[in-house]
C-alpha positions, 0 to 999 in steps of 0.5 A, a space after each residue: 528504518 530507511 528501506 527503499 519505499 515507493 508510494 503508488 496512488 491509484 486514481 483516475 481523477 488524480 492521474 488525469 489532473 481532475 483531483 489533487 492526490 491528497 492520499 498519496 501525500 498523506 501516506 508519504 508524510 506518515 512514512 516520513 514521520 516514521 523514518 522511511 524515505 519515500 519519494 513523491 507518489 507515483 500516480 496511475 489510473 485505475 487500470 489493472 495492468 498499469 497498477 501491476 506494472 507499477 508495483 513490479 517496476 518499483 520492486 525491480 528498482 529496489 523498493 523494499 516496501 510498496 504502498 498503494 492507495 486507492 482502488 480497494 472498494 467495490 466500484 467497477 474501477 476498483 481493481 487494485 487488489 486484483 492487480 496486486 495479486 497479479 504482482 505478488 508471490 504470496 499474500 500476507 492476510 494478517 496485515 489486511 485483517 489488521 487494517 480492516 479491524 482498525 478501520 472498523 473502529 472508525 467506520 463500519 464501511 471498513 468491512 467492504 475494503 478489499 485491500 490486501 498485502 503481499 510479498 514480491 521477492 523480498 518486498 512487501 506490498 500493502 494496499 490502502 484505501 483511497 481516502 486520506 483518512 482511511 489510508 493513514 488509519 490503515 497504515 498506522 495500524 500496521 506501522 508497528 510491524 513493518 520494521 520486523 516484516 521488512 527485516 524478515 524479508 531481508 533475511 534477518 530471521 534471528 529470534 530476539 
């Protein structure tokens, strides 16, 4: 699959240069290993409007898949799911459920992830946790359905 892909890291620390963006790099590497061609991750702070604007701008530039990492927990600055809901037309709850179920095999903390997935126009938006390990495990959990989901969004609804 070579759909246009955009990765957004949501992190105050990475945005302000106080922390390396290891999660975004891990997500990009996993996407590349699965025939996607993302550019380097965009880094935004934990600000609801800036996150939503980054998602909308990525889709407006032609991204068919937007993957965020970070801001999905219970902390007061964790607003990625709210920002994503502001930006998408509708939710795709099965993807988030699949990611939480896979995460629960590694840690009970997966139950408190508020990560979501949704669609804006013909683009799929997926939230991942902020830890490199959690981000990769979550993305791996939904990777088997991404090609099909993107094909459906592109209008290829023929049953095979």
